C-alpha positions as CSV (number, residue, x, y, z in Angstrom):
1,X,-86.1,49.0,24.9
2,X,-82.6,47.5,25.0
3,X,-80.2,48.1,27.8
4,X,-76.6,47.1,28.0
5,X,-74.7,47.0,31.3
6,X,-71.8,49.4,31.4
7,X,-69.5,50.9,34.0
8,X,-68.7,54.5,33.4
9,X,-67.8,58.0,34.3
10,X,-69.1,60.7,32.0
11,X,-68.3,59.4,28.4
12,X,-66.8,56.0,29.1
13,X,-69.2,53.0,29.3
14,X,-67.4,49.9,30.5
15,X,-65.6,48.6,33.6
16,X,-62.2,48.1,32.0
17,X,-62.4,51.1,29.7
18,X,-63.4,53.3,32.6
19,X,-60.1,52.5,34.4
20,X,-58.0,53.0,31.2
21,X,-59.8,56.2,30.2
22,X,-59.6,57.7,33.7
23,X,-55.9,56.7,33.9
24,X,-55.3,58.5,30.7
25,X,-57.3,61.5,31.9
26,X,-55.3,61.6,35.2
27,X,-52.0,61.3,33.3
28,X,-53.1,64.1,31.0
29,X,-54.1,66.3,33.9
30,X,-50.9,65.7,35.8
31,X,-48.9,66.6,32.8
32,X,-50.9,69.7,32.4
33,X,-50.3,70.7,36.0
34,X,-46.6,70.1,35.7
35,X,-46.4,72.3,32.7
36,X,-48.6,75.0,34.2
37,X,-47.0,75.1,37.6
38,X,-43.4,74.3,36.8
39,X,-41.5,77.5,36.5
40,X,-38.9,77.4,33.7
41,X,-35.4,78.0,34.9
42,X,-32.2,78.7,33.2
43,X,-30.4,75.5,32.3
44,X,-26.8,74.7,33.0
45,X,-26.0,75.5,36.6
46,X,-25.7,73.0,39.5
47,X,-27.3,75.5,41.8
48,X,-30.4,75.8,39.7
49,X,-30.7,72.0,39.4
50,X,-30.2,71.7,43.2
51,X,-32.8,74.3,43.9
52,X,-35.3,72.6,41.6
53,X,-34.6,69.2,43.2
54,X,-35.0,70.6,46.7
55,X,-38.3,72.2,45.7
56,X,-39.5,68.9,44.3
57,X,-39.7,70.4,40.7
58,X,-38.3,68.6,37.7
59,X,-35.4,70.2,35.9
60,X,-36.6,71.9,32.7
61,X,-33.7,72.1,30.2
62,X,-32.8,71.0,26.7
63,X,-32.7,67.3,27.7
64,X,-36.4,67.4,28.5
65,X,-37.5,68.4,25.0
66,X,-38.9,65.4,23.1
67,X,-39.9,64.9,19.5
68,X,-42.5,62.2,19.0
69,X,-43.1,60.5,15.7
70,X,-46.6,61.0,14.3
71,X,-47.7,57.5,15.3
72,X,-46.2,57.8,18.8
73,X,-48.2,60.9,19.2
74,X,-51.4,59.0,18.2
75,X,-50.7,56.4,20.8
76,X,-49.9,59.0,23.5
77,X,-52.9,61.3,22.8
78,X,-55.3,58.7,21.4
79,X,-58.4,60.8,22.2
80,X,-57.3,63.6,19.9
81,X,-57.6,61.2,16.9
82,X,-60.4,58.8,17.7
83,X,-62.4,60.5,20.5
84,X,-63.3,58.0,23.3
85,X,-61.6,54.8,24.0
86,X,-64.1,52.3,25.3
87,X,-64.3,48.5,25.3
88,X,-67.0,48.1,22.5
89,X,-70.0,48.3,24.8
90,X,-71.0,51.7,23.2
91,X,-71.4,52.3,19.4
92,X,-69.1,55.4,19.7
93,X,-66.2,53.5,21.3
94,X,-62.8,53.7,19.6
95,X,-62.7,50.2,18.1
96,X,-65.7,51.1,15.9
97,X,-63.9,54.3,14.8
98,X,-60.9,52.2,13.7
99,X,-63.2,49.9,11.7
100,X,-65.0,52.9,10.2
101,X,-61.7,54.6,9.1
102,X,-60.8,51.5,7.0
103,X,-64.2,51.0,5.5
104,X,-64.4,54.8,4.7
105,X,-61.5,54.3,2.3
106,X,-63.5,51.7,0.4
107,X,-66.5,54.0,0.4
108,X,-64.4,56.8,-1.0
109,X,-63.4,54.5,-3.9
110,X,-67.1,53.7,-4.6
111,X,-68.0,57.3,-4.6
112,X,-65.4,57.9,-7.3
113,X,-66.8,55.0,-9.3
114,X,-64.4,52.3,-8.4
115,X,-65.6,49.1,-6.8
116,X,-69.2,48.2,-5.8
117,X,-68.4,45.7,-3.1
118,X,-66.8,46.0,0.4
119,X,-66.3,42.8,2.5
120,X,-65.9,43.0,6.3
121,X,-65.2,40.1,8.6
122,X,-64.7,40.4,12.4
123,X,-63.4,37.3,14.1
124,X,-63.7,37.0,17.9
125,X,-60.5,35.5,19.4
126,X,-62.5,33.9,22.2
127,X,-61.1,36.2,24.9
128,X,-61.7,40.0,25.3
129,X,-59.1,42.0,23.5
130,X,-58.3,39.5,20.8
131,X,-60.7,40.2,17.9
132,X,-59.3,40.5,14.3
133,X,-60.9,42.8,11.7
134,X,-60.5,42.1,7.9
135,X,-61.7,44.6,5.3
136,X,-61.4,44.1,1.5
137,X,-62.5,46.7,-1.0
138,X,-62.4,46.5,-4.8
139,X,-61.3,50.0,-5.7
140,X,-58.1,51.1,-7.4
141,X,-55.8,49.9,-4.7
142,X,-53.2,52.0,-2.9
143,X,-50.3,52.8,-5.3
144,X,-47.7,50.0,-4.6
145,X,-44.7,52.2,-4.4
146,X,-46.3,54.4,-1.7
147,X,-48.0,51.7,0.4
148,X,-45.9,52.1,3.6
149,X,-46.1,55.9,3.5
150,X,-49.9,55.9,3.0
151,X,-50.5,53.8,6.1
152,X,-47.8,55.2,8.4
153,X,-46.9,58.8,7.6
154,X,-49.5,61.4,8.7
155,X,-50.6,63.9,6.0
156,X,-49.7,61.5,3.2
157,X,-52.4,60.4,0.8
158,X,-54.3,61.1,-2.4
159,X,-57.3,62.7,-0.8
160,X,-55.8,66.1,-1.0
161,X,-56.0,65.7,-4.8
162,X,-59.5,66.7,-6.2
163,X,-58.7,64.8,-9.4
164,X,-58.5,61.5,-7.5
165,X,-61.0,62.0,-4.7
166,X,-63.7,64.7,-5.0
167,X,-65.9,63.7,-2.0
168,X,-64.1,62.2,0.9
169,X,-64.5,62.1,4.7
170,X,-60.9,61.4,5.4
171,X,-59.2,64.6,4.1
172,X,-56.7,64.9,7.0
173,X,-54.5,61.9,6.1
174,X,-54.8,60.5,9.6
175,X,-57.4,57.7,9.7
176,X,-55.6,54.6,8.5
177,X,-52.4,55.8,10.3
178,X,-54.4,55.9,13.5
179,X,-55.6,52.4,13.0
180,X,-52.0,51.3,12.3
181,X,-50.7,53.0,15.4
182,X,-53.4,51.6,17.7
183,X,-53.2,48.0,16.5
184,X,-51.0,45.3,18.0
185,X,-51.1,43.8,14.5
186,X,-51.7,45.6,11.2
187,X,-51.4,44.2,7.7
188,X,-52.1,45.9,4.5
189,X,-52.0,44.5,1.0
190,X,-52.5,46.6,-2.2
191,X,-53.4,44.9,-5.4
192,X,-53.0,46.6,-8.8
193,X,-52.8,45.2,-12.3
194,X,-51.7,41.7,-11.2
195,X,-49.0,42.9,-8.8
196,X,-49.1,43.4,-5.0
197,X,-47.4,45.2,-2.2
198,X,-47.7,44.1,1.5
199,X,-46.6,45.7,4.7
200,X,-47.0,44.4,8.3
201,X,-46.8,46.6,11.4
202,X,-46.9,46.2,15.1
203,X,-48.2,49.2,17.1
204,X,-47.2,51.4,14.2
205,X,-43.7,50.1,13.7
206,X,-42.9,48.4,10.3
207,X,-42.0,44.7,10.8
208,X,-41.8,43.5,7.2
209,X,-42.7,44.5,3.6
210,X,-42.7,42.7,0.2
211,X,-43.7,43.2,-3.4
212,X,-44.3,40.9,-6.3
213,X,-46.5,39.4,-8.9
214,X,-49.7,37.6,-8.0
215,X,-49.7,33.8,-8.6
216,X,-53.4,33.9,-9.2
217,X,-55.4,36.7,-10.8
218,X,-57.3,39.0,-8.3
219,X,-59.3,42.1,-8.7
220,X,-57.7,45.4,-7.9
221,X,-58.3,46.8,-4.4
222,X,-56.9,47.0,-0.9
223,X,-57.0,44.4,1.9
224,X,-56.5,45.5,5.6
225,X,-56.3,43.2,8.6
226,X,-55.8,44.5,12.1
227,X,-56.2,43.6,15.8
228,X,-56.9,46.6,18.1
229,X,-54.2,47.0,20.8
230,X,-55.5,45.5,24.1
231,X,-53.1,47.8,25.9
232,X,-55.2,50.8,24.8
233,X,-58.7,49.2,24.4
234,X,-58.8,47.2,27.6
235,X,-60.8,43.9,27.4
236,X,-62.6,45.2,24.2
237,X,-65.2,43.2,22.3
238,X,-67.0,44.0,19.1
239,X,-70.8,44.1,19.3
240,X,-72.2,42.7,16.0
241,X,-75.4,44.7,16.3
242,X,-73.5,48.0,16.3
243,X,-71.5,46.9,13.3
244,X,-74.6,45.8,11.4
245,X,-76.2,49.2,12.1
246,X,-73.1,50.9,10.6
247,X,-73.1,48.7,7.6
248,X,-76.8,49.3,7.0
249,X,-76.2,53.1,7.2
250,X,-73.4,52.8,4.7
251,X,-75.7,51.0,2.3
252,X,-78.4,53.7,2.7
253,X,-75.9,56.4,2.0
254,X,-74.4,54.8,-1.0
255,X,-77.2,53.3,-3.1
256,X,-75.9,50.6,-5.4
257,X,-73.0,49.6,-3.1
258,X,-73.0,46.1,-1.6
259,X,-71.4,45.5,1.8
260,X,-71.0,42.2,3.6
261,X,-70.4,41.6,7.3
262,X,-69.4,38.1,8.2
263,X,-71.4,36.9,5.2
264,X,-74.5,39.0,5.8
265,X,-75.3,41.3,2.9
266,X,-76.3,45.0,3.1
267,X,-77.6,46.9,0.0
268,X,-80.0,49.7,-0.7
269,X,-81.6,50.8,-3.9
270,X,-83.4,53.9,-2.7
271,X,-80.8,55.4,-0.4
272,X,-82.2,57.7,2.3
273,X,-85.7,56.8,1.4
274,X,-85.0,53.3,2.7
275,X,-83.3,54.6,5.8
276,X,-86.3,56.8,6.8
277,X,-88.8,54.1,6.0
278,X,-86.8,51.7,8.2
279,X,-87.0,54.2,11.0
280,X,-90.6,55.2,10.7
281,X,-92.3,52.2,9.0
282,X,-96.0,53.0,8.5
283,X,-96.0,55.7,11.2
284,X,-95.7,58.5,8.6
285,X,-98.8,60.7,8.1
286,X,-98.2,60.8,4.4
287,X,-95.9,58.9,1.9
288,X,-92.2,59.7,2.4
289,X,-90.9,62.8,0.5
290,X,-87.6,62.1,-1.2
291,X,-85.1,64.1,-3.3
292,X,-81.6,63.4,-4.7
293,X,-79.9,66.2,-6.5
294,X,-77.2,66.1,-9.2
295,X,-73.5,66.4,-8.6
296,X,-72.5,70.1,-9.0
297,X,-69.6,72.4,-8.1
298,X,-71.3,72.9,-4.7
299,X,-71.6,69.2,-4.0
300,X,-74.6,66.9,-3.9
301,X,-77.7,67.0,-1.7
302,X,-80.1,64.1,-0.8
303,X,-82.9,64.1,1.8
304,X,-86.1,62.3,2.8
305,X,-88.9,63.5,5.1
306,X,-92.3,62.9,6.6
307,X,-94.3,63.8,9.7
308,X,-95.5,61.5,12.4
309,X,-97.7,61.9,15.5
310,X,-94.6,61.8,17.8
311,X,-93.7,64.9,19.7
312,X,-90.6,66.8,18.8
313,X,-88.4,66.5,15.7
314,X,-85.9,63.7,14.7
315,X,-83.1,64.2,12.2
316,X,-80.4,61.9,10.8
317,X,-77.7,63.9,9.1
318,X,-74.6,62.8,7.2
319,X,-71.7,64.4,5.4
320,X,-69.7,62.4,2.8
321,X,-71.1,59.2,4.5
322,X,-70.1,60.4,8.0
323,X,-73.0,60.4,10.5
324,X,-73.0,63.9,12.1
325,X,-74.7,63.2,15.4
326,X,-74.4,66.9,16.4
327,X,-75.7,68.2,13.1
328,X,-74.1,71.3,11.8
329,X,-74.5,73.9,9.1
330,X,-76.0,71.4,6.6
331,X,-78.7,70.4,9.0
332,X,-79.5,74.0,10.0
333,X,-79.7,75.0,6.3
334,X,-81.9,72.0,5.5
335,X,-84.4,73.0,8.3
336,X,-84.5,76.6,6.9
337,X,-85.1,75.4,3.3
338,X,-87.7,72.9,4.5
339,X,-89.6,75.6,6.3
340,X,-89.4,78.0,3.3
341,X,-90.5,75.3,0.8
342,X,-93.6,74.5,2.7
343,X,-94.5,78.2,3.3
344,X,-94.0,78.9,-0.4
345,X,-96.2,76.0,-1.5
346,X,-99.1,76.9,0.9
347,X,-98.6,80.7,0.4
348,X,-99.0,81.0,4.1
349,X,-96.6,82.2,6.8
350,X,-97.0,79.2,9.1
351,X,-94.8,79.3,12.1
352,X,-91.6,77.2,12.1
353,X,-92.6,75.3,15.3
354,X,-96.0,74.3,13.8
355,X,-94.3,73.0,10.6
356,X,-91.5,71.2,12.2
357,X,-93.3,69.5,15.1
358,X,-93.5,65.8,14.4
359,X,-90.9,66.0,11.5
360,X,-88.7,63.0,10.9
361,X,-86.1,63.6,8.2
362,X,-82.7,62.3,6.9
363,X,-80.3,64.5,5.1
364,X,-77.0,63.7,3.4
365,X,-74.6,66.0,1.5
366,X,-71.4,65.4,-0.3
367,X,-68.8,68.2,-0.2
368,X,-65.3,68.6,-1.7
369,X,-63.9,70.3,1.4
370,X,-65.9,69.5,4.6
371,X,-64.8,71.3,7.7
372,X,-65.7,69.4,10.9
373,X,-65.6,70.9,14.3
374,X,-63.7,68.0,15.8
375,X,-61.5,65.1,14.8
376,X,-64.4,62.7,15.3
377,X,-66.4,64.6,12.7
378,X,-69.7,64.8,14.6
379,X,-70.6,68.4,13.5
380,X,-70.1,70.2,10.2
381,X,-68.8,73.8,10.3
382,X,-68.9,74.9,6.6
383,X,-70.8,78.2,6.6
384,X,-70.5,78.7,2.8
385,X,-73.0,76.0,2.0
386,X,-76.0,77.6,3.6
387,X,-77.3,79.5,0.6
388,X,-77.0,76.5,-1.7
389,X,-78.6,74.0,0.7
390,X,-81.4,76.3,1.6
391,X,-82.3,77.1,-2.0
392,X,-82.1,73.6,-3.3
393,X,-84.1,72.2,-0.3
394,X,-86.8,74.9,-0.7
395,X,-87.2,74.2,-4.4
396,X,-87.2,70.4,-4.0
397,X,-89.8,70.5,-1.2
398,X,-92.1,72.8,-3.1
399,X,-91.8,70.8,-6.2
400,X,-92.5,67.5,-4.4
401,X,-95.7,69.0,-2.8
402,X,-96.9,70.1,-6.2
403,X,-96.5,66.6,-7.5
404,X,-98.1,65.0,-4.4
405,X,-101.2,67.2,-3.6
406,X,-102.8,64.5,-1.4
407,X,-99.7,64.4,0.8
408,X,-99.8,68.2,0.9
409,X,-103.3,68.1,2.3
410,X,-102.3,65.8,5.1
411,X,-99.3,67.9,5.8
412,X,-101.4,71.0,6.1
413,X,-103.8,69.2,8.5
414,X,-100.8,68.3,10.7
415,X,-99.6,71.9,10.6
416,X,-103.1,73.2,11.7
417,X,-103.3,70.5,14.4
418,X,-99.9,71.6,15.7
419,X,-101.0,75.2,15.7
420,X,-104.1,74.3,17.7
421,X,-102.1,72.3,20.2
422,X,-99.6,75.0,20.6
423,X,-102.3,77.6,21.4
424,X,-103.8,75.2,23.9
425,X,-100.4,74.4,25.3
426,X,-99.4,78.1,25.7
427,X,-102.5,78.7,27.8
428,X,-101.6,75.8,30.1
429,X,-98.0,76.9,30.2
430,X,-99.0,80.3,31.4
431,X,-101.0,78.9,34.3
432,X,-98.2,76.5,35.2
433,X,-95.6,79.2,35.2
434,X,-97.7,81.5,37.4
435,X,-98.2,78.6,39.8
436,X,-94.5,77.9,39.8
437,X,-93.7,81.5,40.6
438,X,-95.8,81.3,43.7
439,X,-94.0,78.2,45.0
440,X,-90.4,79.4,44.8
441,X,-87.9,81.1,42.5
442,X,-85.8,77.9,42.6
443,X,-87.0,74.6,41.2
444,X,-88.2,72.5,44.2
445,X,-86.3,69.3,44.9
446,X,-83.4,70.2,42.6
447,X,-79.9,70.2,44.0
448,X,-78.0,71.7,41.0
449,X,-74.3,71.4,40.0
450,X,-71.9,74.1,38.9
451,X,-71.2,72.9,35.3
452,X,-73.9,72.1,32.6
453,X,-73.9,70.8,29.1
454,X,-73.5,74.3,27.6
455,X,-70.2,74.8,29.5
456,X,-68.2,72.8,26.9
457,X,-65.5,70.5,28.2
458,X,-66.5,70.9,31.8
459,X,-70.2,70.3,31.0
460,X,-69.4,67.1,29.1
461,X,-69.1,65.4,32.5
462,X,-72.4,66.7,33.9
463,X,-75.3,64.5,34.9
464,X,-78.5,64.7,36.8
465,X,-79.7,61.8,39.1
466,X,-83.5,61.5,39.2
467,X,-84.3,59.6,42.4
468,X,-87.2,58.7,44.6
469,X,-87.7,60.1,48.1
470,X,-85.6,62.3,50.4
471,X,-83.8,59.3,51.9
472,X,-82.1,58.2,48.6
473,X,-81.6,61.8,47.6
474,X,-79.8,62.4,50.9
475,X,-77.2,59.7,50.2
476,X,-76.6,61.1,46.8
477,X,-76.4,64.7,48.0
478,X,-73.8,63.8,50.6
479,X,-71.5,61.9,48.3
480,X,-71.9,63.6,44.9
481,X,-69.5,65.7,43.0
482,X,-71.0,69.2,43.3
483,X,-69.2,70.4,40.2
484,X,-70.9,68.0,37.7
485,X,-73.6,66.0,39.5
486,X,-77.1,67.3,40.1
487,X,-80.0,65.6,41.9
488,X,-83.8,65.9,41.4
489,X,-85.9,64.1,44.0
490,X,-89.3,62.7,43.2
491,X,-92.0,62.3,46.0
492,X,-92.8,58.8,44.8
493,X,-94.5,57.3,41.8
494,X,-95.1,59.9,39.0
495,X,-98.2,60.1,36.8
496,X,-98.4,57.6,34.0
497,X,-98.2,59.8,30.9
498,X,-98.9,57.0,28.4
499,X,-101.4,58.2,25.7
500,X,-101.7,61.7,27.1
501,X,-101.2,65.1,25.5
502,X,-98.2,67.2,26.1
503,X,-100.4,69.7,28.0
504,X,-100.7,67.1,30.8
505,X,-97.1,67.8,31.8
506,X,-98.0,71.3,32.8
507,X,-100.9,70.1,34.9
508,X,-98.5,67.9,36.9
509,X,-96.4,69.9,39.2
510,X,-93.7,67.3,39.7
511,X,-93.2,66.5,36.0
512,X,-93.3,70.2,35.2
513,X,-90.5,70.9,37.7
514,X,-88.5,67.9,36.4
515,X,-88.8,69.2,32.8
516,X,-87.8,72.7,33.9
517,X,-84.8,71.3,35.8
518,X,-83.7,69.5,32.6
519,X,-84.1,72.6,30.6
520,X,-86.1,70.9,27.8
521,X,-89.4,72.8,28.0
522,X,-88.9,74.6,24.6
523,X,-86.6,72.2,22.9
524,X,-84.4,69.2,23.8
525,X,-81.4,71.2,22.6
526,X,-81.8,73.2,25.8
527,X,-80.9,70.1,27.8
528,X,-78.7,71.2,30.7
529,X,-76.9,67.9,31.5
530,X,-74.9,65.4,29.4
531,X,-76.6,62.4,31.1
532,X,-80.0,61.8,32.7
533,X,-79.6,59.0,35.2
534,X,-82.6,57.2,36.7
535,X,-81.6,56.2,40.2
536,X,-84.5,54.1,41.6
537,X,-84.6,51.3,44.2
538,X,-84.0,47.8,43.0
539,X,-87.5,46.6,44.1
540,X,-91.0,46.5,42.6
541,X,-91.8,50.1,43.3
542,X,-88.4,51.2,42.0
543,X,-89.0,49.3,38.7
544,X,-92.4,50.8,38.4
545,X,-91.1,54.3,38.9
546,X,-88.4,53.7,36.4
547,X,-90.9,52.5,33.8
548,X,-93.1,55.6,34.4
549,X,-90.1,57.9,33.9
550,X,-89.1,56.1,30.7
551,X,-92.7,56.4,29.5
552,X,-92.5,60.1,30.1
553,X,-89.3,60.5,28.1
554,X,-90.4,58.2,25.3
555,X,-93.8,59.9,25.0
556,X,-92.6,63.5,24.8
557,X,-88.8,63.6,24.5
558,X,-87.8,60.5,22.6
559,X,-84.9,62.3,21.1
560,X,-83.2,62.2,24.5
561,X,-83.4,58.4,24.4
562,X,-82.4,58.0,20.8
563,X,-79.5,60.3,21.3
564,X,-78.2,58.1,24.2
565,X,-78.8,60.6,27.0
566,X,-80.9,58.5,29.3
567,X,-79.3,55.9,31.7
568,X,-80.2,53.7,34.7
569,X,-77.9,53.7,37.7
570,X,-76.9,50.3,38.9
571,X,-76.2,50.1,42.6
572,X,-75.0,47.0,44.5
573,X,-77.7,44.6,45.8
574,X,-75.4,43.0,48.4
575,X,-72.4,43.8,50.6
576,X,-70.1,40.9,51.6
577,X,-67.5,41.8,54.1
578,X,-65.1,40.6,56.8
579,X,-63.0,42.6,59.1
580,X,-60.2,42.9,56.5
581,X,-62.2,43.2,53.2
582,X,-65.5,44.5,51.8
583,X,-66.9,43.5,48.4
584,X,-70.1,45.0,46.8
585,X,-72.1,42.7,44.5
586,X,-74.6,43.6,41.8
587,X,-76.1,40.1,41.5
588,X,-76.7,36.9,43.4
589,X,-73.9,35.3,41.4
590,X,-71.4,38.0,42.4
591,X,-72.6,37.6,46.0
592,X,-72.0,33.9,46.1
593,X,-68.6,34.3,44.5
594,X,-67.6,36.9,47.0
595,X,-68.9,34.9,49.9
596,X,-66.9,31.9,48.7
597,X,-63.8,34.0,48.3
598,X,-64.1,35.7,51.7
599,X,-65.1,32.6,53.7
600,X,-67.9,31.3,55.8
601,X,-67.4,34.0,58.4
602,X,-68.2,36.8,56.0
603,X,-71.2,39.0,56.7
604,X,-73.8,39.5,53.9
605,X,-76.1,42.6,53.8
606,X,-78.9,42.9,51.3
607,X,-79.6,46.6,50.2
608,X,-83.3,47.0,49.5
609,X,-83.2,50.7,48.7
610,X,-80.7,53.5,47.9
611,X,-81.4,55.1,51.3
612,X,-80.0,52.0,53.1
613,X,-76.5,52.7,51.6
614,X,-74.7,55.1,53.7
615,X,-73.3,58.3,52.1
616,X,-69.8,57.1,52.9
617,X,-70.4,53.9,50.9
618,X,-72.5,55.6,48.2
619,X,-69.7,57.9,47.0
620,X,-67.9,55.1,45.1
621,X,-71.0,54.0,43.3
622,X,-71.5,57.4,41.6
623,X,-67.8,58.1,41.3
624,X,-65.0,56.2,39.5
625,X,-66.7,52.8,39.9
626,X,-70.1,54.0,38.7
627,X,-72.1,51.6,36.6
628,X,-74.6,53.0,34.1
629,X,-77.0,51.1,31.8
630,X,-77.7,53.1,28.6
631,X,-81.3,52.9,27.5
632,X,-81.7,52.5,23.7
633,X,-84.4,52.1,21.2
634,X,-83.3,50.6,17.9
635,X,-85.7,52.6,15.7
636,X,-88.2,55.3,16.1
637,X,-91.0,53.1,14.9
638,X,-90.3,50.8,17.9
639,X,-91.3,53.5,20.4
640,X,-95.1,53.0,20.2
641,X,-94.7,49.3,20.5
642,X,-92.4,49.6,23.4
643,X,-94.8,52.0,25.2
644,X,-97.8,49.9,24.5
645,X,-96.0,46.8,25.8
646,X,-94.8,48.3,29.1
647,X,-97.6,50.7,29.8
648,X,-100.6,49.5,27.9
649,X,-103.2,46.8,28.7
650,X,-102.0,44.1,31.1
651,X,-101.8,41.3,28.6
652,X,-100.6,37.8,29.5
653,X,-97.4,38.3,27.5
654,X,-96.7,41.5,29.5
655,X,-97.3,39.8,32.8
656,X,-95.1,36.9,31.9
657,X,-92.3,39.2,30.8
658,X,-92.4,41.2,34.0
659,X,-92.5,38.1,36.2
660,X,-89.5,36.7,34.3
661,X,-87.3,39.8,33.9
662,X,-88.2,42.1,36.8
663,X,-89.3,39.9,39.7
664,X,-86.6,37.3,39.2
665,X,-84.0,40.1,38.9
666,X,-85.3,41.7,42.1
667,X,-85.2,38.4,43.9
């Protein structure tokens, strides 16, 4: 389990970015209010202007109408183009989107049969906000006479032309322009047939350009160098692990393409087969199933699949090389075709939940005209692909099972086992629900909020704090945002669910109530909150409860962890204050620095539990200055090892780790 400290509210995950992002949100909200509340008045009279000024309302006339250039609009409304901002502490932060937009151009060239190598170098400038990115592809190179337009004028490019690019992610003509606009330095060089064209920009404004003949022979292609603007991405820093993961995915999705990152090479010969094997290892119940279709007028389909003994389902879906974290029509159609293919092969009407339980699969399609539901392309919306994907998946799965009868037998055993477990589980569920009805209509110990994940934009801010005891819950209840922050209080240590069947949840009243509060009884897609935040004390008991909760999620709802939904709340360990100033510290180092800054007369308080922090103080720690630690597991195959290490037999290695990492931290 890897955890990275971050400071966040809702979707931002870093101290600096939190301030920048919230500032942008506040600015956006204030503009919205002015537009909504300001009453347009007839322009041109002094009386009107005087009345407006007296009322404190800005004059609304022709002089207030502004026309922004395309790149100015990108800088003003950055979120519309790249989603979140961030400082690089989360793989979805904007600086990785910038990097992706440039690499995607090289990928598109490879897809069209031009260039089998993409080189990436990221150089850290030594200080946050100074990194430089360099990308070189060996495709056809941007046409020299249109270089400036292609990187600075929105809706300009060749990706609208099917003769030049058939399968591309960047069909909107925005990607490279956004990188240009959001970089303090942006340099692009196109190389074609021994000639070159170069253009240098600063925050989207052209500073210089030149053309000429190359002194030394070089292969055709495009070179881009940029430094993300520190005015927008405050104190950013690239995380090499996140970049390596992206590069590896690029290799899986483009078999035969070689990518390098700071000299490290990434290549895959078997495409999605390699991706799924890397995720599952030897945990599969039968050898991986794999299919790659031919290019057709519909597009191209590729997928790999297996079953494991894990609970739930896990899917990795891609469109034209873009990871679609929220799935979409291609994933829904694949699931339908997968179900029909298995039912056809066995000539039995097995239920979908019995077939899909334990499924791990990867699917990638290439389309001429992908329609995404947002600028960040996390979900595909093409409804016209359903028939094609369902039919091709069905035929491919059925054919693979005919060719692999031994795997088919193991798959059927898994289906029958799922069927048996479901029957047993339904009986336990019925008893648990009857018992729950007798207790109360409402879920005990849950203080709910108004907005939930299904409420769209408002629900994107929602979170539930899972805390221990009424004392800690009381501080949270008194200081929370009732619109977006819910609280579920535990009585104390929950049952250790390591190695137990799912039915055990229904026999444990507290875990059952927590599962119902989260809305995940039937499927993790029913999750009611954008974030699940574990808010336990920073002591031995608190660490133990935290591990027990993580064991619960990793055992039965690992998708919530792999999807980045589970966090740990960091609260201050110390308060250092004088009559004039108060500082809250999250470590002994911060405490010592604060004490030195405030002087020898400062008072130091050690918080041992959440309940010791007054509601008045607590508000800031779950508000704008909230610090969350995202819990992550690098691959699915790591889950069993993680659980066994933390919750298995008390080996010397485990004791040493706990002594070093938990007890010292708690000290």
